[in-house]
VEXVEXDO-481259 format. One record per atom (N, C-alpha, C): residue number from 1; atom name; x, y, z. Coordinates in steps of 0.1 Angstrom, whole numbers, always signed. Example, Ala and Ser with C-alpha at 12.3 -4.5 7.8 and 13.67 -1.06 7.14 Angstrom:
2
 num atomo     x     y     z
   1     N  +132   -57   +78
   1    CA  +123   -45   +78
   1     C  +132   -33   +78
   2     N  +128   -22   +71
   2    CA  +137   -11   +71
   2     C  +129    +0   +79
This chain:
202
 num atomo     x     y     z
   1     N  +994 -1539  -549
   1    CA  +995 -1549  -539
   1     C +1009 -1550  -534
   2     N +1019 -1550  -544
   2    CA +1033 -1551  -540
   2     C +1037 -1539  -532
   3     N +1032 -1528  -536
   3    CA +1036 -1515  -528
   3     C +1031 -1516  -514
   4     N +1019 -1521  -512
   4    CA +1014 -1523  -498
   4     C +1022 -1532  -490
   5     N +1025 -1544  -496
   5    CA +1032 -1554  -489
   5     C +1047 -1550  -486
   6     N +1053 -1543  -496
   6    CA +1067 -1538  -494
   6     C +1067 -1527  -483
   7     N +1055 -1520  -481
   7    CA +1055 -1509  -472
   7     C +1052 -1514  -458
   8     N +1050 -1527  -456
   8    CA +1048 -1532  -442
   8     C +1035 -1537  -439
   9     N +1026 -1536  -449
   9    CA +1012 -1542  -447
   9     C +1013 -1557  -448
  10     N +1007 -1564  -438
  10    CA +1008 -1579  -438
  10     C  +999 -1585  -449
  11     N +1002 -1597  -453
  11    CA  +994 -1603  -463
  11     C  +979 -1605  -459
  12     N  +977 -1607  -446
  12    CA  +964 -1609  -440
  12     C  +955 -1596  -442
  13     N  +962 -1585  -444
  13    CA  +954 -1572  -445
  13     C  +951 -1569  -460
  14     N  +954 -1578  -469
  14    CA  +951 -1576  -483
  14     C  +943 -1588  -488
  15     N  +932 -1585  -496
  15    CA  +925 -1595  -502
  15     C  +923 -1591  -517
  16     N  +925 -1600  -526
  16    CA  +924 -1597  -540
  16     C  +913 -1607  -546
  17     N  +904 -1602  -553
  17    CA  +893 -1610  -559
  17     C  +893 -1609  -574
  18     N  +892 -1620  -580
  18    CA  +891 -1621  -595
  18     C  +878 -1629  -598
  19     N  +875 -1628  -611
  19    CA  +862 -1634  -615
  19     C  +862 -1649  -616
  20     N  +873 -1655  -619
  20    CA  +874 -1670  -620
  20     C  +886 -1675  -613
  21     N  +886 -1688  -610
  21    CA  +898 -1694  -603
  21     C  +910 -1693  -612
  22     N  +908 -1694  -625
  22    CA  +920 -1692  -634
  22     C  +926 -1678  -634
  23     N  +917 -1668  -634
  23    CA  +921 -1655  -633
  23     C  +928 -1652  -619
  24     N  +923 -1658  -609
  24    CA  +930 -1656  -596
  24     C  +944 -1663  -595
  25     N  +945 -1674  -601
  25    CA  +958 -1681  -602
  25     C  +968 -1673  -610
  26     N  +963 -1668  -622
  26    CA  +971 -1659  -630
  26     C  +976 -1647  -623
  27     N  +967 -1641  -615
  27    CA  +970 -1629  -608
  27     C  +981 -1632  -598
  28     N  +979 -1643  -590
  28    CA  +989 -1646  -580
  28     C +1003 -1649  -586
  29     N +1003 -1655  -598
  29    CA +1016 -1658  -605
  29     C +1022 -1645  -609
  30     N +1014 -1635  -614
  30    CA +1020 -1622  -618
  30     C +1026 -1615  -606
  31     N +1019 -1616  -595
  31    CA +1024 -1609  -583
  31     C +1038 -1615  -579
  32     N +1039 -1628  -579
  32    CA +1052 -1634  -576
  32     C +1063 -1630  -586
  33     N +1059 -1630  -598
  33    CA +1069 -1626  -609
  33     C +1073 -1612  -607
  34     N +1064 -1603  -605
  34    CA +1067 -1589  -603
  34     C +1075 -1586  -591
  35     N +1072 -1594  -580
  35    CA +1080 -1592  -568
  35     C +1094 -1596  -570
  36     N +1096 -1607  -577
  36    CA +1110 -1612  -580
  36     C +1117 -1602  -589
  37     N +1110 -1596  -599
  37    CA +1116 -1587  -608
  37     C +1121 -1574  -600
  38     N +1113 -1571  -590
  38    CA +1116 -1559  -582
  38     C +1127 -1562  -571
  39     N +1130 -1575  -570
  39    CA +1140 -1579  -561
  39     C +1135 -1577  -546
  40     N +1122 -1578  -545
  40    CA +1117 -1576  -531
  40     C +1113 -1590  -525
  41     N +1116 -1591  -512
  41    CA +1113 -1603  -505
  41     C +1100 -1600  -497
  42     N +1089 -1601  -504
  42    CA +1076 -1598  -497
  42     C +1067 -1610  -497
  43     N +1059 -1611  -487
  43    CA +1049 -1621  -487
  43     C +1036 -1616  -494
  44     N +1032 -1624  -504
  44    CA +1021 -1619  -512
  44     C +1008 -1624  -506
  45     N  +997 -1618  -511
  45    CA  +984 -1622  -507
  45     C  +982 -1636  -510
  46     N  +987 -1641  -522
  46    CA  +985 -1655  -526
  46     C  +991 -1665  -516
  47     N +1001 -1660  -509
  47    CA +1008 -1669  -499
  47     C  +998 -1674  -489
  48     N  +988 -1667  -486
  48    CA  +978 -1671  -476
  48     C  +964 -1674  -483
  49     N  +964 -1676  -495
  49    CA  +952 -1679  -502
  49     C  +942 -1667  -503
  50     N  +948 -1655  -503
  50    CA  +939 -1643  -503
  50     C  +936 -1638  -517
  51     N  +941 -1645  -527
  51    CA  +937 -1642  -541
  51     C  +928 -1653  -545
  52     N  +915 -1649  -547
  52    CA  +905 -1660  -550
  52     C  +893 -1653  -556
  53     N  +883 -1661  -559
  53    CA  +870 -1656  -563
  53     C  +862 -1652  -551
  54     N  +853 -1643  -552
  54    CA  +845 -1638  -540
  54     C  +838 -1650  -533
  55     N  +832 -1659  -541
  55    CA  +824 -1669  -535
  55     C  +832 -1678  -526
  56     N  +845 -1681  -529
  56    CA  +853 -1689  -521
  56     C  +856 -1682  -507
  57     N  +858 -1669  -508
  57    CA  +860 -1661  -495
  57     C  +847 -1661  -487
  58     N  +836 -1658  -494
  58    CA  +823 -1657  -486
  58     C  +820 -1670  -479
  59     N  +822 -1681  -486
  59    CA  +819 -1694  -480
  59     C  +829 -1697  -468
  60     N  +841 -1693  -470
  60    CA  +850 -1695  -458
  60     C  +845 -1687  -446
  61     N  +840 -1675  -448
  61    CA  +835 -1668  -436
  61     C  +822 -1674  -431
  62     N  +813 -1679  -441
  62    CA  +801 -1685  -437
  62     C  +803 -1698  -430
  63     N  +815 -1703  -430
  63    CA  +818 -1716  -424
  63     C  +821 -1714  -409
  64     N  +823 -1702  -405
  64    CA  +827 -1700  -391
  64     C  +815 -1702  -381
  65     N  +818 -1705  -369
  65    CA  +807 -1708  -359
  65     C  +798 -1696  -358
  66     N  +804 -1684  -357
  66    CA  +796 -1672  -355
  66     C  +786 -1670  -367
  67     N  +791 -1672  -379
  67    CA  +783 -1670  -391
  67     C  +771 -1680  -391
  68     N  +774 -1692  -388
  68    CA  +764 -1703  -388
  68     C  +753 -1701  -378
  69     N  +757 -1694  -367
  69    CA  +747 -1691  -357
  69     C  +737 -1681  -362
  70     N  +742 -1672  -371
  70    CA  +733 -1662  -377
  70     C  +725 -1668  -389
  71     N  +731 -1675  -397
  71    CA  +724 -1680  -409
  71     C  +716 -1693  -407
  72     N  +721 -1701  -397
  72    CA  +714 -1714  -395
  72     C  +718 -1724  -406
  73     N  +728 -1721  -414
  73    CA  +732 -1730  -425
  73     C  +747 -1734  -424
  74     N  +750 -1744  -430
  74    CA  +764 -1748  -432
  74     C  +769 -1741  -444
  75     N  +783 -1739  -445
  75    CA  +789 -1732  -456
  75     C  +791 -1742  -468
  76     N  +779 -1746  -473
  76    CA  +780 -1757  -483
  76     C  +769 -1754  -494
  77     N  +774 -1753  -506
  77    CA  +765 -1752  -518
  77     C  +758 -1766  -520
  78     N  +746 -1766  -523
  78    CA  +739 -1779  -527
  78     C  +746 -1784  -540
  79     N  +749 -1797  -540
  79    CA  +754 -1803  -552
  79     C  +742 -1805  -561
  80     N  +745 -1809  -574
  80    CA  +734 -1811  -584
  80     C  +723 -1821  -579
  81     N  +728 -1832  -573
  81    CA  +718 -1842  -568
  81     C  +709 -1836  -557
  82     N  +715 -1829  -548
  82    CA  +707 -1822  -537
  82     C  +698 -1812  -543
  83     N  +703 -1804  -553
  83    CA  +695 -1794  -558
  83     C  +682 -1800  -565
  84     N  +684 -1811  -572
  84    CA  +672 -1817  -578
  84     C  +662 -1821  -568
  85     N  +666 -1826  -557
  85    CA  +657 -1830  -546
  85     C  +651 -1817  -540
  86     N  +658 -1807  -539
  86    CA  +653 -1794  -535
  86     C  +642 -1789  -544
  87     N  +643 -1790  -557
  87    CA  +633 -1786  -566
  87     C  +621 -1795  -565
  88     N  +623 -1808  -563
  88    CA  +612 -1818  -561
  88     C  +604 -1814  -548
  89     N  +611 -1810  -538
  89    CA  +604 -1805  -526
  89     C  +595 -1793  -528
  90     N  +600 -1784  -537
  90    CA  +592 -1772  -540
  90     C  +580 -1775  -548
  91     N  +580 -1786  -555
  91    CA  +568 -1790  -563
  91     C  +556 -1794  -554
  92     N  +559 -1796  -541
  92    CA  +548 -1799  -532
  92     C  +539 -1787  -529
  93     N  +543 -1776  -534
  93    CA  +535 -1763  -533
  93     C  +523 -1764  -543
  94     N  +523 -1774  -552
  94    CA  +512 -1775  -562
  94     C  +512 -1764  -572
  95     N  +522 -1756  -572
  95    CA  +523 -1745  -583
  95     C  +527 -1752  -596
  96     N  +520 -1749  -607
  96    CA  +523 -1755  -620
  96     C  +538 -1754  -623
  97     N  +544 -1764  -630
  97    CA  +558 -1764  -632
  97     C  +564 -1752  -640
  98     N  +556 -1747  -650
  98    CA  +561 -1735  -657
  98     C  +561 -1723  -648
  99     N  +551 -1721  -640
  99    CA  +550 -1710  -631
  99     C  +561 -1711  -620
 100     N  +563 -1723  -615
 100    CA  +574 -1726  -605
 100     C  +587 -1722  -611
 101     N  +590 -1725  -623
 101    CA  +603 -1722  -629
 101     C  +605 -1707  -631
 102     N  +594 -1700  -634
 102    CA  +595 -1685  -636
 102     C  +597 -1679  -622
 103     N  +591 -1684  -612
 103    CA  +592 -1679  -598
 103     C  +606 -1681  -593
 104     N  +612 -1693  -596
 104    CA  +626 -1695  -592
 104     C  +636 -1686  -598
 105     N  +634 -1683  -611
 105    CA  +642 -1673  -618
 105     C  +641 -1660  -611
 106     N  +629 -1656  -608
 106    CA  +627 -1643  -601
 106     C  +634 -1643  -587
 107     N  +633 -1654  -580
 107    CA  +639 -1654  -567
 107     C  +654 -1653  -568
 108     N  +660 -1661  -578
 108    CA  +675 -1661  -579
 108     C  +679 -1647  -583
 109     N  +672 -1640  -591
 109    CA  +676 -1626  -595
 109     C  +675 -1617  -583
 110     N  +664 -1618  -575
 110    CA  +662 -1609  -564
 110     C  +672 -1611  -553
 111     N  +675 -1624  -550
 111    CA  +685 -1627  -540
 111     C  +699 -1623  -544
 112     N  +703 -1624  -556
 112    CA  +716 -1620  -560
 112     C  +718 -1605  -561
 113     N  +707 -1598  -561
 113    CA  +708 -1583  -561
 113     C  +704 -1577  -548
 114     N  +702 -1586  -538
 114    CA  +699 -1582  -524
 114     C  +685 -1575  -523
 115     N  +677 -1576  -533
 115    CA  +663 -1570  -532
 115     C  +655 -1576  -520
 116     N  +659 -1588  -516
 116    CA  +652 -1594  -505
 116     C  +654 -1587  -492
 117     N  +664 -1577  -492
 117    CA  +667 -1569  -480
 117     C  +656 -1558  -478
 118     N  +649 -1556  -489
 118    CA  +639 -1545  -489
 118     C  +625 -1550  -486
 119     N  +617 -1542  -478
 119    CA  +604 -1546  -475
 119     C  +595 -1546  -488
 120     N  +586 -1555  -489
 120    CA  +577 -1555  -500
 120     C  +583 -1561  -513
 121     N  +594 -1568  -512
 121    CA  +599 -1573  -524
 121     C  +592 -1585  -531
 122     N  +583 -1591  -522
 122    CA  +574 -1602  -527
 122     C  +561 -1595  -530
 123     N  +555 -1599  -542
 123    CA  +543 -1592  -546
 123     C  +530 -1599  -544
 124     N  +531 -1612  -540
 124    CA  +518 -1620  -539
 124     C  +520 -1630  -528
 125     N  +508 -1635  -523
 125    CA  +508 -1645  -513
 125     C  +515 -1658  -518
 126     N  +512 -1661  -531
 126    CA  +518 -1672  -537
 126     C  +534 -1672  -537
 127     N  +539 -1660  -540
 127    CA  +554 -1658  -539
 127     C  +559 -1660  -525
 128     N  +552 -1654  -515
 128    CA  +556 -1655  -501
 128     C  +556 -1670  -497
 129     N  +545 -1677  -500
 129    CA  +544 -1691  -496
 129     C  +555 -1699  -502
 130     N  +558 -1697  -515
 130    CA  +569 -1705  -521
 130     C  +583 -1701  -515
 131     N  +585 -1688  -513
 131    CA  +597 -1684  -507
 131     C  +599 -1690  -493
 132     N  +588 -1690  -485
 132    CA  +589 -1696  -472
 132     C  +592 -1711  -473
 133     N  +586 -1718  -482
 133    CA  +589 -1732  -484
 133     C  +603 -1734  -488
 134     N  +608 -1726  -497
 134    CA  +622 -1727  -502
 134     C  +632 -1725  -490
 135     N  +629 -1715  -482
 135    CA  +638 -1713  -470
 135     C  +637 -1724  -460
 136     N  +625 -1730  -458
 136    CA  +624 -1742  -449
 136     C  +632 -1754  -454
 137     N  +631 -1756  -467
 137    CA  +638 -1767  -473
 137     C  +653 -1765  -472
 138     N  +658 -1753  -475
 138    CA  +672 -1750  -474
 138     C  +677 -1751  -459
 139     N  +668 -1747  -450
 139    CA  +671 -1747  -436
 139     C  +672 -1762  -431
 140     N  +664 -1770  -436
 140    CA  +664 -1785  -433
 140     C  +677 -1791  -438
 141     N  +680 -1787  -451
 141    CA  +693 -1793  -457
 141     C  +705 -1786  -451
 142     N  +703 -1775  -445
 142    CA  +714 -1766  -440
 142     C  +724 -1763  -451
 143     N  +719 -1762  -463
 143    CA  +727 -1759  -475
 143     C  +724 -1745  -480
 144     N  +731 -1742  -490
 144    CA  +730 -1728  -496
 144     C  +729 -1730  -512
 145     N  +721 -1722  -518
 145    CA  +722 -1721  -533
 145     C  +729 -1709  -537
 146     N  +735 -1710  -549
 146    CA  +745 -1700  -554
 146     C  +740 -1686  -552
 147     N  +728 -1683  -556
 147    CA  +723 -1669  -555
 147     C  +723 -1663  -541
 148     N  +723 -1671  -531
 148    CA  +722 -1666  -517
 148     C  +736 -1662  -511
 149     N  +747 -1667  -517
 149    CA  +760 -1666  -510
 149     C  +763 -1652  -506
 150     N  +763 -1643  -515
 150    CA  +767 -1629  -512
 150     C  +757 -1623  -501
 151     N  +744 -1626  -503
 151    CA  +735 -1620  -493
 151     C  +737 -1625  -479
 152     N  +739 -1638  -478
 152    CA  +742 -1643  -465
 152     C  +755 -1637  -459
 153     N  +765 -1635  -467
 153    CA  +777 -1629  -462
 153     C  +774 -1615  -458
 154     N  +766 -1607  -465
 154    CA  +762 -1594  -461
 154     C  +755 -1594  -447
 155     N  +746 -1603  -445
 155    CA  +739 -1604  -432
 155     C  +749 -1606  -421
 156     N  +759 -1615  -423
 156    CA  +769 -1618  -413
 156     C  +777 -1605  -411
 157     N  +781 -1598  -421
 157    CA  +788 -1586  -419
 157     C  +780 -1575  -411
 158     N  +767 -1575  -414
 158    CA  +758 -1565  -407
 158     C  +758 -1568  -392
 159     N  +759 -1581  -389
 159    CA  +758 -1585  -375
 159     C  +772 -1584  -368
 160     N  +782 -1580  -375
 160    CA  +795 -1578  -370
 160     C  +802 -1591  -367
 161     N  +798 -1602  -374
 161    CA  +804 -1615  -371
 161     C  +815 -1619  -380
 162     N  +820 -1609  -388
 162    CA  +831 -1611  -398
 162     C  +840 -1599  -398
 163     N  +853 -1601  -397
 163    CA  +862 -1590  -397
 163     C  +864 -1583  -411
 164     N  +866 -1570  -411
 164    CA  +869 -1563  -423
 164     C  +883 -1566  -427
 165     N  +886 -1565  -440
 165    CA  +900 -1566  -445
 165     C  +904 -1552  -450
 166     N  +915 -1546  -444
 166    CA  +918 -1532  -447
 166     C  +919 -1529  -462
 167     N  +925 -1537  -470
 167    CA  +927 -1534  -484
 167     C  +922 -1545  -493
 168     N  +911 -1541  -500
 168    CA  +904 -1550  -509
 168     C  +906 -1546  -524
 169     N  +910 -1555  -532
 169    CA  +911 -1553  -547
 169     C  +901 -1562  -554
 170     N  +894 -1556  -563
 170    CA  +884 -1564  -571
 170     C  +886 -1562  -585
 171     N  +890 -1572  -593
 171    CA  +891 -1571  -607
 171     C  +878 -1573  -614
 172     N  +876 -1566  -625
 172    CA  +864 -1567  -633
 172     C  +851 -1565  -624
 173     N  +851 -1554  -617
 173    CA  +841 -1552  -606
 173     C  +827 -1552  -612
 174     N  +825 -1547  -624
 174    CA  +812 -1545  -629
 174     C  +806 -1559  -633
 175     N  +814 -1569  -635
 175    CA  +809 -1582  -639
 175     C  +802 -1589  -627
 176     N  +805 -1585  -615
 176    CA  +799 -1591  -603
 176     C  +784 -1588  -601
 177     N  +777 -1596  -595
 177    CA  +763 -1593  -591
 177     C  +763 -1581  -582
 178     N  +752 -1574  -580
 178    CA  +750 -1563  -571
 178     C  +753 -1568  -557
 179     N  +749 -1580  -554
 179    CA  +751 -1586  -540
 179     C  +766 -1587  -537
 180     N  +774 -1592  -547
 180    CA  +788 -1593  -545
 180     C  +795 -1580  -544
 181     N  +790 -1570  -552
 181    CA  +796 -1557  -552
 181     C  +794 -1551  -538
 182     N  +782 -1552  -532
 182    CA  +779 -1547  -519
 182     C  +787 -1554  -509
 183     N  +788 -1567  -510
 183    CA  +796 -1575  -500
 183     C  +811 -1571  -500
 184     N  +817 -1569  -511
 184    CA  +831 -1565  -512
 184     C  +833 -1551  -507
 185     N  +823 -1542  -509
 185    CA  +823 -1528  -504
 185     C  +823 -1529  -488
 186     N  +815 -1537  -483
 186    CA  +814 -1538  -468
 186     C  +826 -1545  -462
 187     N  +832 -1554  -470
 187    CA  +844 -1561  -465
 187     C  +856 -1551  -464
 188     N  +857 -1541  -473
 188    CA  +869 -1533  -473
 188     C  +869 -1523  -461
 189     N  +880 -1523  -453
 189    CA  +881 -1515  -442
 189     C  +887 -1501  -445
 190     N  +898 -1501  -451
 190    CA  +905 -1488  -455
 190     C  +903 -1484  -469
 191     N  +904 -1493  -478
 191    CA  +902 -1490  -492
 191     C  +897 -1501  -501
 192     N  +889 -1498  -511
 192    CA  +885 -1507  -521
 192     C  +889 -1502  -534
 193     N  +898 -1510  -541
 193    CA  +903 -1506  -554
 193     C  +897 -1516  -564
 194     N  +890 -1511  -574
 194    CA  +884 -1519  -584
 194     C  +889 -1516  -598
 195     N  +889 -1526  -607
 195    CA  +892 -1523  -621
 195     C  +879 -1527  -628
 196     N  +877 -1520  -640
 196    CA  +865 -1522  -648
 196     C  +869 -1524  -662
 197     N  +872 -1514  -669
 197    CA  +876 -1515  -683
 197     C  +892 -1517  -682
 198     N  +897 -1525  -692
 198    CA  +911 -1528  -692
 198     C  +920 -1516  -692
 199     N  +915 -1505  -698
 199    CA  +923 -1493  -699
 199     C  +920 -1482  -688
 200     N  +911 -1486  -679
 200    CA  +907 -1477  -668
 200     C  +908 -1484  -655
 201     N  +914 -1477  -645
 201    CA  +914 -1482  -631
 201     C  +907 -1472  -623
 202     N  +898 -1476  -614
 202    CA  +891 -1467  -605
 202     C  +896 -1468  -591
């Protein structure tokens, strides 16, 4: 990151993603310390808030007018109170509670891995009806649930409503969901650099 910035790349052309807010803060601090040790007067990615967790960046993009025109949602995760009401709304489907819980786990997994982008990912009429109800409820609330964030960002990128970032760095890449991995890959314009094992950089 320092080499890019010292070479004339602007901070806006660099995005660094870490798995947790604490890790992002630590990374930004290390960049500042390393820059000072090198005696370089460079603007770091942290100076513009470009060191963050992927969800923070995705929600920032999903908050644009262009993105909202595509998703029909606000860039807002349902809080716990709203989520409880959301689950209550799903119970109007008359699906037994245990089965409903199992189906919600299935939906969360499928959405986080972008399997909903594939045809035939729903196996039964019951699943289709519950999924339609879920989307209607979220559309009415104009909110987002956690497992959808990366997928909505990917849809916005596919529609060309979000700009690429030339240089993307992703720490602990394997720990992200498939949806987040795909989203970061799409975001990178020139290069995507990832770390996986502490002793290996790819």
